[in-house]
C-alpha positions as CSV (number, residue, x, y, z in Angstrom):
1,X,-10.7,-5.1,21.3
2,X,-12.0,-6.0,17.8
3,X,-8.8,-7.9,15.8
4,X,-10.5,-7.5,12.7
5,X,-10.8,-4.1,13.1
6,X,-7.4,-3.4,14.6
7,X,-5.9,-5.0,11.4
8,X,-8.2,-4.1,8.8
9,X,-7.9,-0.5,10.2
10,X,-3.6,-0.7,10.7
11,X,-3.9,0.2,14.5
12,X,-6.9,1.9,13.8
13,X,-5.0,4.6,11.8
14,X,-7.7,4.9,9.1
15,X,-10.2,6.5,12.2
16,X,-8.8,9.6,11.3
17,X,-10.6,12.3,10.9
18,X,-9.0,13.8,8.0
19,X,-7.2,11.4,4.7
20,X,-7.9,8.5,6.7
21,X,-6.1,6.8,3.5
22,X,-3.2,9.4,3.6
23,X,-3.1,8.5,7.3
24,X,-3.4,5.0,7.0
25,X,-0.5,4.7,3.8
26,X,1.8,6.7,5.2
27,X,1.7,4.6,8.9
28,X,2.3,1.9,6.7
29,X,5.6,2.7,4.9
30,X,6.7,4.0,8.3
31,X,5.8,0.0,9.4
32,X,7.2,-0.6,5.8
33,X,10.9,0.9,6.6
34,X,10.9,-0.5,10.0
35,X,10.8,-3.8,8.9
36,X,13.1,-3.4,6.5
37,X,16.2,-3.4,9.0
38,X,15.1,-6.8,10.1
39,X,13.5,-8.4,6.4
40,X,14.4,-8.5,2.9
41,X,12.6,-6.5,0.3
42,X,11.3,-10.0,-0.9
43,X,10.3,-11.1,2.2
44,X,8.4,-7.6,2.1
45,X,6.8,-8.4,-1.1
46,X,6.1,-12.0,-0.3
47,X,4.7,-10.6,3.3
48,X,2.4,-8.3,1.7
49,X,0.6,-11.2,-0.4
50,X,0.2,-12.6,2.5
51,X,-1.5,-9.8,4.1
52,X,-3.7,-9.1,1.1
53,X,-5.0,-12.9,1.6
54,X,-5.8,-12.6,4.5
55,X,-7.2,-9.2,4.0
56,X,-10.0,-9.9,1.2
57,X,-11.5,-12.6,3.6
58,X,-11.8,-10.7,6.5
59,X,-12.9,-7.8,4.0
60,X,-15.8,-9.1,3.2
61,X,-17.3,-10.5,5.9
62,X,-15.8,-6.5,7.7
63,X,-18.8,-5.0,5.3
64,X,-21.4,-7.7,5.7
65,X,-21.7,-6.7,9.2
66,X,-21.2,-3.1,8.4
67,X,-22.5,-3.2,5.5
68,X,-20.4,-0.6,4.1
69,X,-18.5,-1.2,0.7
70,X,-14.7,-0.3,0.4
71,X,-15.9,2.1,3.9
72,X,-12.8,4.8,4.4
73,X,-12.0,3.2,7.3
74,X,-10.0,0.2,5.7
75,X,-6.6,1.2,5.0
76,X,-5.0,-2.5,5.0
77,X,-5.0,-2.0,1.5
78,X,-2.5,1.2,1.6
79,X,-0.1,-1.2,3.6
80,X,-0.5,-3.6,1.1
81,X,0.3,-1.1,-2.2
82,X,2.9,0.4,0.1
83,X,4.7,-2.5,1.5
84,X,4.9,-3.9,-2.5
85,X,6.1,-0.2,-3.3
86,X,9.3,-0.2,-1.6
87,X,9.3,-4.0,-1.8
88,X,10.3,-3.4,-5.7
89,X,11.7,0.0,-6.3
90,X,15.1,-1.2,-4.9
91,X,15.4,1.0,-1.4
92,X,18.2,-0.1,0.6
93,X,20.1,2.1,3.9
94,X,21.9,4.3,1.1
95,X,18.4,5.4,-1.2
96,X,15.7,5.4,2.3
97,X,15.4,9.0,2.7
98,X,15.0,10.0,-1.5
99,X,12.7,6.2,-2.4
100,X,10.6,5.8,0.6
101,X,9.0,9.1,0.2
102,X,9.0,8.8,-3.8
103,X,7.7,5.1,-3.1
104,X,4.7,6.7,-0.3
105,X,3.9,9.8,-3.0
106,X,3.9,7.8,-6.5
107,X,1.4,5.0,-4.6
108,X,-0.6,8.1,-2.9
109,X,-1.1,9.8,-6.8
110,X,-1.8,6.2,-7.9
111,X,-4.6,5.9,-5.5
112,X,-6.2,8.1,-5.5
113,X,-5.5,9.4,-10.2
114,X,-6.8,5.4,-10.0
115,X,-5.5,5.0,-14.4
116,X,-6.0,2.5,-16.6
117,X,-6.5,-0.7,-14.9
118,X,-6.8,0.3,-11.0
119,X,-9.4,2.2,-11.9
120,X,-11.3,-0.7,-13.4
121,X,-10.3,-2.6,-10.9
122,X,-11.8,-0.4,-7.7
123,X,-15.0,-0.1,-10.3
124,X,-16.1,-2.9,-11.1
125,X,-14.6,-5.8,-8.1
126,X,-16.6,-6.4,-5.3
127,X,-15.9,-7.9,-2.0
128,X,-12.2,-7.7,-0.2
129,X,-10.9,-8.3,-3.6
130,X,-11.5,-5.7,-5.0
131,X,-10.6,-3.4,-2.3
132,X,-6.5,-4.9,-2.3
133,X,-7.3,-5.6,-6.1
134,X,-7.1,-1.5,-7.2
135,X,-4.2,-1.0,-4.4
136,X,-2.1,-3.8,-5.1
137,X,-1.9,-2.6,-8.9
138,X,-0.8,1.3,-7.7
139,X,1.6,-0.3,-5.3
140,X,3.0,-2.4,-8.3
141,X,3.2,1.2,-10.5
142,X,4.3,3.0,-8.2
143,X,7.2,0.5,-7.0
144,X,7.8,0.8,-10.8
145,X,7.9,4.3,-10.9
146,X,10.3,4.0,-7.9
147,X,12.4,2.4,-9.3
148,X,12.7,4.1,-12.7
149,X,13.1,7.3,-10.7
150,X,16.2,6.0,-9.1
151,X,17.0,5.4,-12.9
152,X,17.0,7.9,-13.7
153,X,18.4,10.2,-10.3
154,X,21.6,8.3,-10.6
155,X,22.4,8.5,-14.6
156,X,22.4,11.9,-13.6
157,X,24.7,12.0,-11.1
158,X,27.3,9.7,-13.3
159,X,26.6,12.0,-16.0
């Protein structure tokens, strides 16, 4: 088994013939929610950063092997983005069924739309740093938006 490809494709989920980024994001969401049963959200955040640092180097090596920049099968960047969104949105056992789908949706919106700095990183930064960088920022945006929507929902419930 090629461990690098297994890692970069998040258990081969990135090999999905249709929407590999969405499939990789969904698999990452399930893994992240599962890990939150055992880890504090700050630990999930730190794990996301560790995976990002490892992935940058592994993507650089893999891109040289296959000769393609930002291949659609590489979805480890989606894992980092989704986990970052989950770790900063305020998710807990009481709101998980609302915040997990919201974080997923916001992340996919930012990952596909690529507004502002996300698109600039995607376009201008090469190699593993570029592949990972735009999704890390998309995850931060998604986490902030998810937290904001949750605050709005909570305030409306209290009215």
